[in-house]
C-alpha positions in Angstrom: -90.3 -74.3 2.4 -90.4 -77.3 4.6 -87.9 -80.1 5.2 -88.2 -83.8 6.1 -86.5 -83.1 9.3 -88.9 -80.2 10.2 -92.0 -80.1 8.0 -93.2 -76.9 9.8 -90.0 -74.9 9.2 -90.9 -71.3 8.2 -94.5 -71.5 9.2 -94.3 -69.6 12.4 -92.2 -67.7 14.9 -88.9 -69.0 16.1 -88.3 -69.1 19.9 -84.9 -67.6 20.7 -83.3 -68.9 23.9 -80.9 -66.0 24.9 -79.6 -64.6 28.1 -76.3 -64.2 30.1 -73.6 -65.6 27.8 -76.1 -67.0 25.2 -77.2 -65.1 22.2 -78.9 -65.8 18.9 -77.8 -65.3 15.3 -80.0 -64.3 12.4 -78.4 -64.1 8.9 -80.3 -62.5 6.0 -79.9 -64.7 3.0 -80.5 -64.3 -0.8 -83.6 -66.2 -2.1 -81.2 -68.3 -4.3 -80.0 -70.0 -1.1 -83.4 -71.3 -0.1 -82.9 -74.8 1.5 -79.1 -74.6 1.7 -77.8 -76.0 5.0 -75.2 -73.9 6.7 -73.0 -75.0 9.6 -71.9 -72.8 12.5 -68.4 -73.5 13.9 -66.3 -71.9 16.6 -63.7 -69.6 14.9 -60.5 -71.5 14.2 -62.0 -74.9 14.1 -61.7 -75.3 10.3 -58.9 -77.5 9.0 -56.7 -76.7 5.9 -58.8 -77.2 2.8 -61.9 -75.8 4.4 -63.2 -78.9 6.3 -64.3 -78.8 9.9 -62.6 -81.2 12.2 -65.9 -82.6 13.5 -69.7 -82.1 13.3 -71.1 -78.8 14.2 -74.8 -77.5 14.4 -76.4 -76.6 11.1 -79.7 -75.1 10.0 -81.3 -74.6 6.6 -82.2 -71.3 4.9 -85.9 -70.9 5.2 -88.3 -68.4 3.7 -90.4 -66.7 6.4 -93.3 -64.3 5.9 -92.2 -60.7 6.4 -95.1 -58.3 5.8 -96.0 -58.6 2.1 -92.8 -60.5 1.2 -90.7 -63.4 2.1 -87.4 -63.0 4.0 -84.9 -65.8 3.6 -82.9 -66.4 6.7 -80.7 -68.6 8.8 -81.7 -68.6 12.5 -79.5 -70.0 15.2 -81.7 -69.6 18.2 -79.2 -70.3 21.0 -75.4 -69.7 20.5 -72.8 -69.3 23.2 -71.2 -65.9 22.9 -68.0 -65.9 20.8 -66.6 -65.8 17.3 -67.9 -68.2 14.7 -67.5 -69.2 11.1 -70.4 -70.1 8.8 -69.9 -72.7 6.1 -72.5 -74.1 3.7 -72.8 -77.9 3.5 -71.7 -80.3 2.0 -68.6 -78.5 0.8 -67.9 -76.9 4.1 -65.7 -73.9 3.1 -66.1 -70.9 5.4 -68.0 -68.0 3.7 -68.3 -65.6 6.6 -67.4 -64.9 10.2 -69.5 -63.4 13.0 -69.3 -62.5 16.6 -72.3 -63.5 18.8 -72.8 -61.5 22.0 -74.6 -63.0 25.0 -78.1 -61.8 25.7 -78.5 -60.3 22.2 -79.6 -61.1 18.7 -76.8 -60.7 16.3 -77.8 -59.8 12.7 -75.6 -60.4 9.7 -76.0 -60.5 5.9 -74.6 -63.3 3.7 -72.1 -62.0 1.2 -73.4 -61.6 -2.3 -70.4 -63.3 -3.8 -71.2 -66.5 -1.8 -74.6 -67.1 -3.7 -74.6 -70.3 -5.7 -74.8 -69.8 -9.5 
């Protein structure tokens, strides 16, 4: 899959910029979420009704070669250590929470009940 914003998305490795208090986040996603944009927000920044109070970074679910198959993932390559909420756009309701640790790659799996019908 490629997007207008980045036509080369999913075609090669992703450079992770981690160290000290900066980590990375990789979220395993179901194939049905291919192309969905997901926003990452500091925990607690979501207002009532599910909306964020301001714009936060977001990335798209991209299928990446993984041996003989395709792995669908979200990759946030540089995230300051802390607690975060993930919310698909445009609705913006929080689906899951994660804790990112500095100098490490945090791995998580998207909840099955959050897959679009």
